[in-house]
C-alpha positions in Angstrom: 19.2 -14.7 -26.0 17.5 -12.6 -23.5 18.3 -13.1 -19.6 15.2 -14.7 -18.1 15.7 -12.4 -15.1 15.4 -9.5 -17.3 12.2 -10.7 -18.5 10.7 -11.6 -14.9 7.7 -9.1 -14.2 7.3 -7.9 -10.5 4.4 -9.7 -9.2 4.1 -7.2 -6.5 3.6 -4.3 -8.8 0.4 -5.8 -9.8 -0.8 -7.2 -6.3 -3.7 -5.6 -4.2 -5.0 -6.4 -0.8 -8.7 -6.0 0.0 -11.1 -7.2 2.3 -13.7 -10.1 1.2 -17.5 -9.5 1.0 -18.0 -13.0 2.6 -15.7 -14.1 5.5 -13.2 -11.8 7.2 -9.8 -10.3 6.9 -7.6 -9.2 4.0 -6.9 -11.3 0.9 -4.2 -10.4 -1.6 -4.6 -10.9 -5.3 -5.4 -9.4 -8.5 -8.5 -7.6 -9.0 -11.5 -8.3 -11.9 -14.4 -7.6 -12.7 -16.9 -10.5 -13.8 -20.6 -9.8 -14.9 -20.4 -6.3 -13.2 -19.3 -7.9 -9.9 -15.9 -6.8 -8.2 -13.5 -10.2 -7.4 -10.1 -10.9 -6.4 -8.0 -13.6 -7.8 -6.0 -14.9 -4.8 -2.3 -15.3 -5.1 -2.5 -18.3 -3.1 -4.9 -20.5 -4.3 -6.2 -19.0 -7.5 -9.8 -19.1 -6.6 -12.1 -15.9 -7.2 -13.4 -14.2 -4.4 -16.2 -11.3 -4.2 -14.8 -8.2 -2.6 -15.8 -4.9 -1.1 -14.2 -2.8 -3.6 -14.3 0.2 -1.6 -11.4 -1.4 0.6 -9.0 -1.9 -2.5 -5.6 -1.1 -1.8 -2.4 -0.9 -4.4 0.8 -2.7 -3.4 3.6 0.2 -3.2 6.3 -2.6 -3.8 8.2 -1.1 -0.9 8.5 -3.1 2.3 8.9 -1.9 6.1 11.8 -2.5 8.9 10.3 -6.1 9.2 10.2 -7.0 5.6 6.0 -6.4 5.4 4.7 -5.2 2.0 3.2 -1.8 2.3 -0.2 -1.0 0.5 -2.1 2.0 0.1 -4.0 3.3 3.2 -1.5 1.7 5.4 -0.4 3.7 8.4 3.4 3.7 9.1 5.3 5.4 12.0 8.6 6.9 11.2 11.0 4.9 13.7 13.4 7.9 13.9 10.7 10.9 14.5 7.5 9.0 15.9 5.6 10.5 12.8 2.3 8.5 12.0 1.8 9.0 8.1 -0.9 7.5 5.8 0.4 5.8 2.6 -1.7 7.5 -0.3 -1.6 7.1 -4.0 -2.5 9.8 -6.4 -1.4 13.5 -7.3 0.8 15.4 -4.9 3.3 18.3 -5.0 6.9 17.6 -5.0 9.9 19.8 -4.6 12.5 20.0 -7.3 15.6 21.6 -5.5 17.5 22.1 -8.8 14.6 24.4 -10.2 13.5 25.4 -6.7 9.9 24.7 -7.5 7.1 22.6 -6.6 5.7 19.9 -9.3 2.7 18.1 -9.6 3.7 14.2 -9.2 1.3 11.1 -9.3 2.3 8.1 -7.4 2.7 7.0 -3.8 3.1 9.5 -1.0 2.8 10.0 2.8 0.6 12.1 4.3 0.9 13.3 7.9 -1.1 15.8 10.2 0.7 19.1 10.0 2.8 18.4 7.3 3.1 18.7 3.8 2.6 15.5 1.3 5.9 13.8 0.9 7.3 11.0 -1.1 7.6 7.7 0.8 11.3 7.2 0.1 13.2 4.0 1.0 10.8 2.4 3.7 12.8 -0.4 4.8 15.4 2.4 6.4 12.6 4.2 8.6 9.2 2.6 8.7 7.0 0.2 10.7 3.6 -0.7 9.7 0.9 -0.1 12.2 -2.6 -0.5 10.6 -4.7 0.0 7.6 -7.4 2.6 7.1 -9.9 -0.3 6.7 -9.0 -2.3 9.5 -11.5 -2.8 12.2 -10.3 -2.9 16.0 -8.9 -6.1 16.7 -7.3 -6.3 13.2 -4.6 -4.0 13.6 -0.9 -4.9 13.7 0.9 -5.8 16.7 2.9 -2.7 16.5 -0.3 -0.8 16.4 -1.3 1.6 19.4 -3.5 4.0 17.5 -6.7 1.9 18.6 
């Protein structure tokens, strides 16, 4: 008999956050298309909401120092260096020290001005979420001084 824990699906790996077309603020859930219109099924009330698909952000399945989930297009600050980075998803170059080469990699990475793209690593050890690229002034995290 299989262990129920082994069969559990990591819900966070499939969650997105997005801005609603009607109303304000972010909503988290599972995106879907109904009659050529984008919706998100809310993880809280299981209702479908029309969304602004341009603001759709994937969950990294990682949390920051405050145990907040981190999503694509979130800006984080390294608590050790004060470096501000945007969390991105896509192809980037990762260094392989064993072979001493740069390899194309697909996944989440951090982008910072004047730095090469880098893997995001273990965020709870160093990262503080500041805001998301799609936040408007006044919606940013209380930790943000960027606006």
